[in-house]
N, C-alpha and C positions, 0 to 999 in steps of 0.2 A: 380212216375217217378224218375228214378235214374239220377245222373249226373256223367260224367267222368271227371277226373282231371289228367293231365299229369305233372309228376315231373321230374326235371333234374337230371343228375348224381351227381351234387354238392348238391342238396337238399337231395338225397338219402344218400350221404356220411355224411351229417350233422345228418340225422336221425340215421344212424349207430353209429355215435359217441355218440349220446344221449343214444342209446340202450346199448352200452358197459358200459357207466357210470351207468345207471340204474341197469344193471346186477351186477356190482360190489357192489353197495349199497345193492341190494337184498341179495347177499351172506353175506355181512357184518352184515346186520340186520336180517339174518335168515328168510327172506320172500321168501321162495322157495316153489315150488309145491312138491308133494310127490315123484316125480321122480328126484328131484334136481333142481337147477336153470336152467331156459330156456332162453338162449340168443335169440333164435328164436322168442319167445313170446314178448320179449322186442323190437326186431327189427320190428316185425309186428305192435305192438302198436305205436311205435314212428313214423313209416311211416304213419299210419292212422291219427295220430294227425297232422302231417305236412300237409297232404292232406286237412284236414278240415280248418286249418289256411290259407292255400293258397287259397282255395275256398272262404273263407270269406273276404280275403284281410286284415287279421290281423297278427300282429307279433306273431310268435310262441315262447313262453318263457317256454320251458319244465322244469318240475321239475324232479330232478334225485334222490335226497337224502331223499325225503319224499313223501308220498302219497298225491294226490290232490283231494280227495273225497269232500272236503269242497268247492272248487271253480270250479270244473270241469277241464277237460283236456285242452280245448280250448274255450275261450270266453263263459264259463259257461256250455258248452256241455260236456257230458261224451262220450268219443270215444271208440268204440269197433271195432277191426279190425281183418280180417281173410284173408289168402291167397286164401281160397276156394271161388269159384264163384258158385252160387250167394251169398252164405253165409247165416248165421243165426245170429240174434242178441242174445247174451247171457246176461241174467240178473241174477246176483248172489242173494242169499237170503239176503245178507247184503246191497244191493244197495238201496239207498233212493227212495221211491215211486214216488216223484214228479220230480226227476231228469230226464232230457231229454238225452236219449242215441242215439247215431248216429252210424250206421254201415258203415264201409268202407271195401270193398272187392277187392281182386285182388293183383297183384304184380307190382312193377315198370316196366316200366315207366308210365303206364296208369292204374289208379285205379278207382273204382266206388264208389260213395257215394250212398248207396242203399236206405237210408231213415232214419227215426227217430221214436222214440216212448218213452213215459214215462215208467218207471219201473212198475208203477201200471197198466197201460194199457197192458203191455206185460204179466204181471202175470195173467190177466183175460183171454187172448186169447192164450197164448203160451203153449208149450208142456214141461212138466217136464221130464228131462232125464239127464243122465250122459254122458260126453264125455271122452273117454279114461280112464275109471274108476275113473274119478275125482268126485268132489262133485256134488250132485244134483243141477241143475240150471234150469231156464226157458229159452227156446229157441223159437224165433219167426222167421219164414221164411221171407226172404227179400221181397218177393212179397206182403206181407200184411203190411209192414211198411208205415208210412205216407211219402209222397213225400218230399224230402229235400227242395224244393222251398216253401213249406208250413210250414216250421219250425217256432216255436215261437221265438220271440226276447227275449233274456235273458239279464237281468241286472246283471252285474258282480260286486260282492263285493270284498273287499280286504281281502286276506287270513290273518288269525290271527296267 
C-alpha cells in the first residue's frame, strides 16, 4: 500500500536549492552521467528525500558535496525517486545488498511513497534492463514493493 505526501512550495524550494548545490558538486567532482550533468535528476532525488523525511517526521540534513551510501539518504533509507507514475525502483549493480531502498514517485505538490525493498530482494525478482542507454540495472515495479507502513526500523550510525 502506497502513501501520499504533500509538500509545500517552501519545501520544494529548499529541495531545489539542495539539487542545485549537488549539481554543482557533481560537475566539480566529475560525477556526471554519460550525457553530462543532470540537474533534473538532482531535483527529483532531493524532492524524494524530502518526502521521506517529512513522512517520517525527521529532520532532513541533505549531503551535497559527498555521496551518502554509507548512512543512507534519510534515516538510514536509500531513496530513489522518479517523476513517472507509478514508477519502478532502480537498483544499481554497486548498491549494497542489505540496504533498504524506498521508491518515491510523482511530482510536487503531492508525491507517492510507493514502497520499499532491499537490494538483494530486488535482484532476485527484478528485471535487468537499461534506461535511456544507461548502464544495466535491476528494476522492480512499484506494485510488487513492500508496503511503506511495513518498513523495517533502521538504526542510524554516524558517518565516518
